[in-house]
Structures are given as C-alpha cells and as structure tokens.
C-alpha positions, 0 to 999 in steps of 0.5 A: 230416319224412316219407315217405307212400304210399298205395294205393286199389283192389280187393285192394290189399293182395293185389297190392302190397307196401306195406312194400317200396314204403315202403323205397324212401323210408326216408331220408325218415323212418328213425325209425319206420315205420307201416302200416295196410291193409284189403283195398281200401286201404293207408296207409304212413308213414316218420317223421322225428320232429320234433314229439312224438318219442315219441308221434307215430306214424303213420298216426294214427287219429281218436278213436272212429272208423275214420278215419286220416291220414298227413302229411309236413310241418309244420302251424305253426298247429295249436295255434290250430286246436285251440283255435278248432275242436277244443276238446273233441276228445280229442287222443292226441298233441302232434304237429301232424299229428293236427289233420287228423283232427278238421278232416276231420270238421268241414270235409271237403274244406275242411280244407286251407284252414285249414292254415298250413304245408308239407305233403302228406297223405292222410285216409281211412276206407277208403271215402272219401279226401282227399289235398292238397298245400300252397299253394307245393308245398314238400312233394312229392307224386305220384299214379299209376294202375295199372288201377283202383288209385290211388297217392299217394307222396312220391317217384317212386322209390316208384312207378316199379316199380308204377304205369302212369302217374305225374303230379306232384300239383300244388301248391295242390290237393286230390284227393278220391275223388269230386271229383277234383283241385280247386284251393284257392288262387291267388297274389293278383292285385294291382293296388293296389301298396304304395309307401311305403318306411317301411311296406314296410321295417317290414312286410318285417321284421315279417312275416319275423320272424313266419315264422321264429318259426313255423318254430322249432316243433320238439322237436329241434334246429334249424339254418340253412344259411349260404351267406354270401349275403344271403338265408341271412345274414338268416335266420341273423340273425333266427333268432339272436334266438331261438336262443342256440346256433344251429348254421350250415353251410356248404360249398364247394371250396377257396378258395370265396368262400361259405366266407369270407363265411359265416365272417364272418356266423357270427363277427358273429352268434356262431353255432356254425359248421360247414364242410366243404371238398370236392373235385372228385373228391367231387363226381363221386363223389356225382353218381349218388346226387344224381340218384337222390335229386333225381329230376331231370337238369335241369343247373341243378338238378343243379349246385346240388344237389351243394353242397346234398347235401353241406351236408345230410350235414354238418348231419344230424350235428348237427341234424334241422331246418334253415332255408334262404334259398330264395324271396328271389330270386323275391320280390325279383327277385334273379336276374341275368336279371331286371336286364334288365327295365325294365317293372314289370308284366312283372317282377311277372308274371315273379315270379309265374311263377317262384314257381309253378314253384318246387315241382319246381325249387328246392323239389324240390332243397331237399326231396330233398337234405335228406331224402336225409340225414333232415333237414328243410328249412324256407323262411321266405321262402316263408311265404304271409303273406310271399309275399302281402306281397311281391307287394303291393310296387310292382314298380318298387321291385324293378327293378334300374335303380331303385337300381342293385342287385338286392334293394335292399329286402331289403338296406336292410331288414336292413342293421343286422343284418349286416356291410356287406360281406355286405349289399352283396355281389354276388349269386352263385348257390349253385353259383357261391358254392361254387366248383363252377360249371364242374366238372361241365360240363367233366366232362360235355363230356369224357364225352359227345361232340358226336356222341352228343348229336346222335344222342340228339336224333335219337332224340327224347331230351329233352336239349339239351346234353352236360351234360344228356345225361350226367345223363339217362343216370344218371337213366334208370338210376335211373328207367326209367319213361317218365313219370319225365322228364315230371314233372320241372321244367326251367329254361327257360335264363334262370336258368342 
C-alpha cells in the first residue's frame, strides 16, 4: 500500500533530509507524498491510494490533538473498530488507517491487539511514539540507529546511507519510546487437535472464504496471481464468487507448464486472463533490479522473485491490488521435503517454524516484487483466523504418508470448484512451474568460478555456492552497509 519513514532524535529535521530518504521508496507509493516534521522528529509517507483514493493523505492527524500517524498496509476490521470503540470520533476520511489515532488515545500500546490486517505503522505526538508490525510480518519494517537518533522505515534502501546500525523489526512486536521492543502475539501452542474430516473441510472452506472477502476491501480494482497451481487456483475460484470481472495474471518462459494450467483455470472460472511469456535474456536483464527491490541475495528467493517481478509488472497495468497463494504450503505441509516426515508432532513443529520465518523470505518476495511496480499484494491463506484454524488440525492428516499426496485436505475441500487436472496436479515450486528453474544457476556458474567461491569463503563472505556469490556481488553493490546482509532471511537448504 505504501512506504513509511520516521526519524526521532535531537535536531532530526536539521540533520536528515527526509524528502530524499523518502524518494528511495517512492515506488511503494507514487500517488502521493506527505511529510510532517518538528525539530526533534519527522514522519514521512509515500502513498499508494487504495482506500479513500482522494481523501486518505498521510501523515494523518488526530482530531483536535497534536497526534500523527503513518501506516503501510490494510486494517480489514477498521469499520467494526469504528463502531465499537470510536462511535463519536470525528473521522475526517474513509481510509482504514485513520483508526490508529483514536485507538491510540483509547488503548495506548494495546491498540495493536485490536487490529486485524497486514500493517506496519508509527504513531507519535513528538514526545511519545509507538511503532508496530503485524502478527506474521506481511508488511515490512526496519529500525535503525545513528547516534541518538532512531529510524523506522519500510525498506533497507531508505536507511543504508544514514544509519549506523540496522535491524529488521520483528513481526508480532511493537516498539514504544519508553517500553522498548515488546512482543504482543505468539502462534498458538496446540495440544488438542481437530480430527473430524467433515468438520475440518467445512471450517477450512468457510474461514478461507471469509478471509478472501476481507481482502476484497478496496476502492480500486483487485485481481489475482494465477500460476495454475492449487493454491492460487483456489484463491481465484473463491474470489470469482464475489468479483464478476476478475482479472488473473500468469507468466512463464515458452512452454511453461504453469501457463497452460493457468489458462485452464481461467477458462473454467471465466476470469479475464492476462499472460506474458518472457525470455531467458529478459530474466538476466531484470536480475539486478530484482535484487535491488528484493533486498536479498538468497538463491531460492531470487529465483522465485524473477517471475514474481515480471507478473507484478503485468498486473500493475490493469489493477492496483492482487491476491496471492502464499502460506498454503506452510499450513498444509506442501513442500517436497515435508513428505519425508513420519512424525505428526515433528511436522506440526516444522510448520510453525516455517510460518515464523515467512516474514523475511516468501512474504518479503511478495511485498517487494509487487511494490516495485506500485502494486499491493494480499495473502488470504495467512489470515490469522485461518492460520489458527489450520494449526488446530491433527497434523497426522497433513502427513504425505496418510493420503499419498501433499495437501490432500486442501485439495479435497475445494475439488468441486476446479478442474480435476488442477486439483490433483503434482505440486511444482513457482520458479520451476514458470520453467525458469536452472536458468539462473547455469548463468551464475558461468560468471563465477569455483576458485572465486573458494576465495570468497576464505575472506569470510556469507555465501555457500557460486550462484549465491553471484547474487551477493549485485546485492553488495546496491547495499554496501555492513548490516544489510545480516537482516535478510535465508533458507536453510530444505526448501530449495
């Protein structure tokens, strides 16, 4: 939705050029730019207009009070919060993020417990300030220091040239000027699992449908990324029940199996389908830009970011918001390595672990690649109610060995909405499905010798393969700050 940036500390407005810092994240919100600053603090905002397109300018100011807010993301329950907690508050806009101001006055730090959505925000009156990030880390946030100054920003690139130390702001935390960094949510520790299949199928369908209805909240057109795989096809099928003219988007190299499957789903559902066939040369041409916007050199992430970057560019020509299928593999044991698990409890613990790591891996890819093209990505499978439901399902029902196929629960629940060939199609990672897997690895092997990798390891560079060193070289050119590589997520090898 947007890019946010704030600075707190003595003589902030004299020492830092907020406008120039904001310009580095203009792609996150090219529709509007807003700043407010006093001697010792500054708030800045780049806006992608989604809700109340004409009236939702940020930073926002509380009614009759020197209290201001900046927010990136969507607060899906803002109307319910307005009616329950702020019935007499004189709202000035129809934008969801304005709810932060009266909630802060009512609940203080605990306002974040009230929010249902994907968000990062800062609220401040200049003397006191509160920053927060959503429970799963769908929307990004970094915090940094330089002397007595504290920074908060949506992306690394806004901080690398002014901050001394940079850290990723952890998901499910808030930071208060007096209390410091405080956790406010943990995934549930489940001991009593649901086993009844009929009950489970009904709950999955109803809860995911509600999640998608929430994420249709918009004053601008909403579309869907349609890879032709199970997850995105389910999202498209449920969206089509509410959006008569649904735009779907798919990309791949020539002869990509995903393109064919996506066409089949589109024809079945009746979406307005858009596809783009790219070349290997085009992949290499956009690689440096992808790493710049992605802010990572992790090989698995970079490979999957290439098609995501290209499909985001395609979608941005038609809509401003897209729904995507991220999260289903974590919730329903969809990754190939999870098929080797034969212990239910171990599978459940691994699912929780990879859910907790999504914020700076797959979710970082979705956020950065969509925002690179001023497009907002929403992830219905990662609705908190849906996550908590899925974690209550007996993990034995998610074991590959139980049904002989991964994600059987998800397939069975929605098999009536999609073609049989799609529902029971073998899982294929996005980069493989787009037929791009292998292209980048081969190019990196040509560009980086085994000797160069050995020398890099001797120097202590944080790389393990020739491909990773190739990406690291590009990354380091964009982000020379010593903390840049430390704050990015990295797969441990199991998900490659």
